[in-house]
C-alpha positions in Angstrom: 30.5 119.2 78.1 30.8 120.6 81.6 33.7 120.7 84.0 34.5 121.8 87.6 37.6 123.9 87.7 39.9 122.5 90.5 41.6 124.9 92.8 45.4 125.1 92.8 47.0 123.6 95.9 49.9 125.3 97.5 53.1 123.2 97.7 53.6 124.2 101.3 50.9 125.4 103.7 51.5 129.0 104.9 51.6 129.8 108.6 48.2 130.6 110.2 47.0 134.0 109.1 45.7 134.9 112.6 49.2 134.7 114.1 50.4 137.5 111.8 47.2 139.5 112.2 47.5 139.3 116.0 51.1 140.4 116.0 50.3 143.3 113.7 47.3 144.5 115.7 48.8 143.5 119.1 45.7 141.6 120.0 45.6 139.6 123.3 45.0 135.8 122.9 41.4 136.0 124.1 40.5 138.3 121.3 42.3 136.4 118.5 40.1 135.5 115.6 40.8 132.4 113.5 41.0 134.2 110.2 41.8 130.9 108.4 38.2 129.8 108.9 36.8 133.0 107.4 38.9 132.9 104.2 37.0 132.9 100.9 36.7 129.5 99.2 36.3 129.8 95.4 35.2 127.0 93.1 34.6 127.3 89.4 32.3 125.5 87.0 31.8 125.9 83.2 30.6 124.2 80.1 31.0 124.2 76.3 28.1 123.1 74.0 27.5 122.2 70.4 23.8 122.9 69.5 21.7 123.1 66.4 18.0 123.8 65.6 15.7 123.5 62.6 14.0 126.8 63.6 14.2 129.4 60.8 17.2 131.8 61.3 19.0 129.5 63.8 22.5 128.2 63.1 24.6 125.3 64.3 27.1 126.7 66.8 29.7 125.9 69.3 28.9 127.9 72.4 30.7 128.8 75.6 28.4 128.4 78.6 28.4 130.2 81.9 31.6 130.5 83.9 30.3 130.2 87.4 32.5 131.2 90.3 31.0 129.8 93.5 32.3 131.8 96.5 31.7 130.9 100.2 33.0 131.9 103.6 32.2 130.9 107.1 32.2 134.2 108.9 31.5 132.5 112.2 30.0 129.2 113.3 26.5 130.5 112.7 27.1 133.3 110.1 27.9 132.3 106.5 28.4 134.1 103.2 27.6 132.7 99.7 27.8 134.2 96.3 27.6 133.1 92.6 29.4 135.3 90.1 28.6 134.3 86.5 30.4 135.4 83.4 28.2 134.7 80.3 28.1 135.7 76.7 24.9 136.9 75.1 23.5 136.6 71.6 25.8 139.5 70.5 28.8 137.3 71.5 29.9 139.9 74.2 30.5 138.8 77.7 28.8 140.2 80.7 29.0 139.7 84.5 26.1 139.0 86.8 26.0 138.5 90.5 23.4 135.7 90.5 23.4 135.1 94.2 24.7 137.1 97.1 23.5 135.9 100.5 24.5 136.3 104.1 22.8 133.7 106.3 22.6 133.4 110.1 21.7 129.8 111.3 20.3 130.0 114.8 19.4 126.3 114.8 17.8 123.7 112.6 14.5 125.4 112.9 15.5 129.0 112.1 17.8 130.2 109.4 17.7 133.8 108.3 19.3 135.1 105.1 19.5 138.5 103.4 20.5 139.4 99.9 19.8 138.0 96.4 18.7 134.4 96.3 16.8 131.9 94.2 13.1 132.0 95.0 11.7 128.9 96.7 9.1 128.4 94.0 8.7 124.6 93.5 11.7 122.3 93.7 14.0 122.8 90.7 14.8 126.4 91.3 16.6 125.8 94.7 17.9 122.4 93.9 19.8 123.4 90.6 21.4 126.7 90.5 23.6 128.2 87.7 26.2 125.5 87.1 25.2 123.0 84.3 27.8 120.7 85.8 25.4 119.9 88.7 22.5 119.1 86.4 21.8 115.7 84.9 20.6 117.3 81.7 22.0 120.0 79.5 19.3 122.5 80.2 16.6 123.6 82.6 12.9 123.1 82.0 11.5 126.1 80.2 9.1 126.5 83.2 12.2 127.3 85.4 14.3 129.1 82.8 16.2 132.2 84.0 14.5 135.6 83.5 17.2 136.8 81.0 16.6 133.7 78.8 12.8 134.2 78.5 11.7 132.5 81.7 8.2 133.4 83.0 8.8 132.9 86.7 10.6 135.2 89.2 13.6 132.9 89.6 15.6 135.5 91.6 14.6 137.7 94.4 16.3 140.4 96.5 15.2 140.5 100.1 15.0 138.2 103.2 14.5 134.5 103.3 13.7 132.4 106.5 13.8 128.6 106.5 14.1 125.6 108.7 12.6 122.4 110.0 9.1 122.1 111.4 8.8 119.8 114.5 6.9 116.9 112.8 8.6 113.7 113.8 9.1 111.2 111.0 7.1 113.3 108.5 10.1 115.6 108.1 8.4 118.9 107.4 10.4 122.0 106.4 9.3 125.6 105.6 10.6 128.6 103.6 9.2 132.1 103.9 10.5 135.0 101.7 9.9 138.7 101.3 11.6 140.7 98.5 11.4 143.2 95.7 10.0 140.7 93.2 10.5 141.2 89.5 10.3 144.3 87.4 7.3 144.8 85.1 7.5 148.5 84.1 9.3 147.8 80.8 10.5 144.5 79.2 13.9 146.1 78.5 14.6 146.7 82.2 16.7 144.4 84.3 14.3 141.6 85.4 15.6 141.4 88.9 15.2 144.5 91.1 18.6 144.6 92.7 18.7 148.1 94.0 15.4 149.9 93.4 11.9 148.5 93.7 9.4 150.0 91.2 6.7 150.1 93.8 6.3 149.9 97.6 4.6 146.5 97.4 6.8 143.5 98.3 6.6 140.0 96.9 6.0 137.3 99.4 6.5 133.6 99.0 5.8 130.6 101.4 6.8 127.0 100.8 6.4 123.8 102.8 7.7 120.4 101.9 8.0 117.0 103.5 10.8 114.4 103.5 9.2 111.4 105.2 11.6 109.0 106.9 9.5 106.0 105.9 10.3 106.6 102.2 14.0 107.8 101.8 14.5 109.9 98.8 10.9 111.2 98.5 10.1 114.9 98.8 6.7 116.4 98.2 5.7 120.0 98.7 3.9 123.2 97.5 4.5 126.9 97.4 2.5 130.1 96.9 3.9 133.4 95.7 2.2 136.7 95.6 3.1 140.1 94.2 1.7 143.2 92.5 3.2 144.3 89.2 3.2 147.8 88.0 3.7 147.9 84.2 3.9 151.3 82.5 0.6 152.7 81.1 -1.4 149.8 82.4 -3.3 149.1 85.6 -1.5 147.2 88.3 -1.6 143.4 88.0 -1.9 141.0 90.8 0.4 138.0 90.4 -0.1 134.7 92.1 2.0 131.6 91.5 1.1 128.2 92.9 3.5 125.3 92.6 3.5 121.7 93.7 6.1 119.0 93.3 6.8 115.3 93.9 10.4 114.2 93.7 12.0 110.8 94.2 15.8 110.4 94.2 16.9 106.8 95.1 20.1 105.0 94.6 19.5 103.9 91.0 16.5 106.0 90.0 15.4 109.6 90.0 12.0 111.1 89.0 11.2 114.8 89.1 7.6 116.1 88.7 6.4 119.7 89.1 3.3 121.6 88.2 2.8 125.4 88.3 -0.2 127.8 87.9 0.7 131.4 87.1 -2.2 133.8 87.5 -2.3 137.5 86.4 -5.3 139.5 87.5 -5.3 143.2 86.2 -7.0 145.5 88.7 -10.4 146.7 87.5 -10.5 144.1 84.7 -13.4 141.5 84.6 -11.1 138.5 83.9 -7.9 136.9 85.0 -5.3 135.1 82.9 -4.2 131.6 84.0 -1.0 129.9 82.7 -0.6 126.3 83.6 2.7 124.5 83.2 4.4 121.2 84.2 7.4 119.1 83.5 8.5 115.5 84.3 12.0 114.3 84.2 13.6 110.9 84.8 17.4 111.4 84.9 19.8 108.8 86.2 23.2 109.9 87.4 24.2 106.8 89.3 25.9 105.1 86.4 28.9 105.9 84.2 26.6 106.2 81.2 23.2 107.4 82.2 20.1 108.1 80.0 17.8 111.0 80.6 14.3 111.7 79.4 11.8 114.5 80.0 8.7 116.3 78.8 7.3 119.7 79.6 4.5 122.1 78.6 3.6 125.7 79.4 0.5 127.4 78.0 0.2 131.2 78.0 -2.9 132.9 76.7 -2.2 135.0 73.6 -3.5 138.2 75.2 -1.6 137.6 78.4 -0.8 141.1 79.8 2.8 140.3 80.9 4.1 137.6 78.6 2.0 138.0 75.4 4.9 136.7 73.2 5.3 133.3 74.8 2.2 131.3 73.9 2.2 127.5 73.9 5.5 125.5 74.4 5.6 121.8 74.7 7.8 118.8 73.7 9.9 115.8 74.8 13.6 115.6 75.4 15.9 112.6 75.5 19.6 112.5 76.3 22.7 110.6 77.4 25.1 111.6 80.1 28.7 110.2 80.3 31.0 110.8 83.2 34.5 111.3 81.9 36.0 111.6 85.4 35.4 113.0 88.8 35.4 116.6 87.6 34.4 116.1 83.9 31.2 115.0 82.2 29.7 114.9 78.8 26.0 114.9 78.0 23.9 115.0 74.8 20.3 116.0 74.6 17.7 116.2 71.8 14.6 118.3 72.3 11.6 118.5 70.1 10.0 121.8 71.1 6.7 122.9 69.6 5.4 126.5 69.6 1.9 127.6 69.2 -0.6 130.4 70.2 -3.4 130.2 72.7 -6.3 132.5 73.3 -7.9 131.8 76.6 -8.8 133.6 79.8 -10.8 132.8 82.9 -13.7 134.9 83.9 
């Protein structure tokens, strides 16, 4: 069950803040700043789940999900601030706090938007369409392919750096681009924080470029691809070139939605005669246009058993079916059943 936490409304609107500020600072009218427009807006989202599994050692449990505080502010007409602050309990039942997104964006026009901070990498479609609030999703969980790093995900979901995006003059084809440069993910030790928030473990920067189309002739259709490149520096191992290629085809109409994505993750250790390819895909058909909406999905990811970065993941595949029920404008309930199969794979590409 997920919910949006409504903000409390004041019984009587206070006088404009800029009037008091101007009197205090003795500012002339021409230099007054409308502080009301720059005030922080905070919205909250959370969820509670009941889950069970037939895996050995797992127990049936009620669980508190993420408490997501979504904070935004328009610093000016073109300069905007956004952050996601998430409170989340781990396997030890203790709560921790993560700043999942922290981004300042300057929008020059529709063709050029520049942001700096921590953001979700534009790898494929799902990662930038669905962020940390389960309330926005039509299913109870993310595809394993796009799972967060601290939950065993294999992709660099977050990045710290600069992102540039905008439209491409293309008429009715509706082309858009995203270009990113950032620290990338850590690889020196599996116990380190996955996202390099402050210090990059090497001087090489991760780069990502994505392009997608939203043709006017087919409203609701989006197709695109992205390519991500980085160099990892694990301890006591040679450096590893990382390339991630993703492609997607999405249709979201009035009464039907269909999400399809495929990803190829390639690791190439320097000086080694072979590379390690990890293919993965998912397809989902959620429907959130009705009061009671069914969802179905299937996904697969295959990591070679001797993969130098994710040797413990192996093969994961299985279908998922569910039912979503909207209890109200700010409340919803959903139920999902997933059959997830695990296996081992031994494969490399020479």
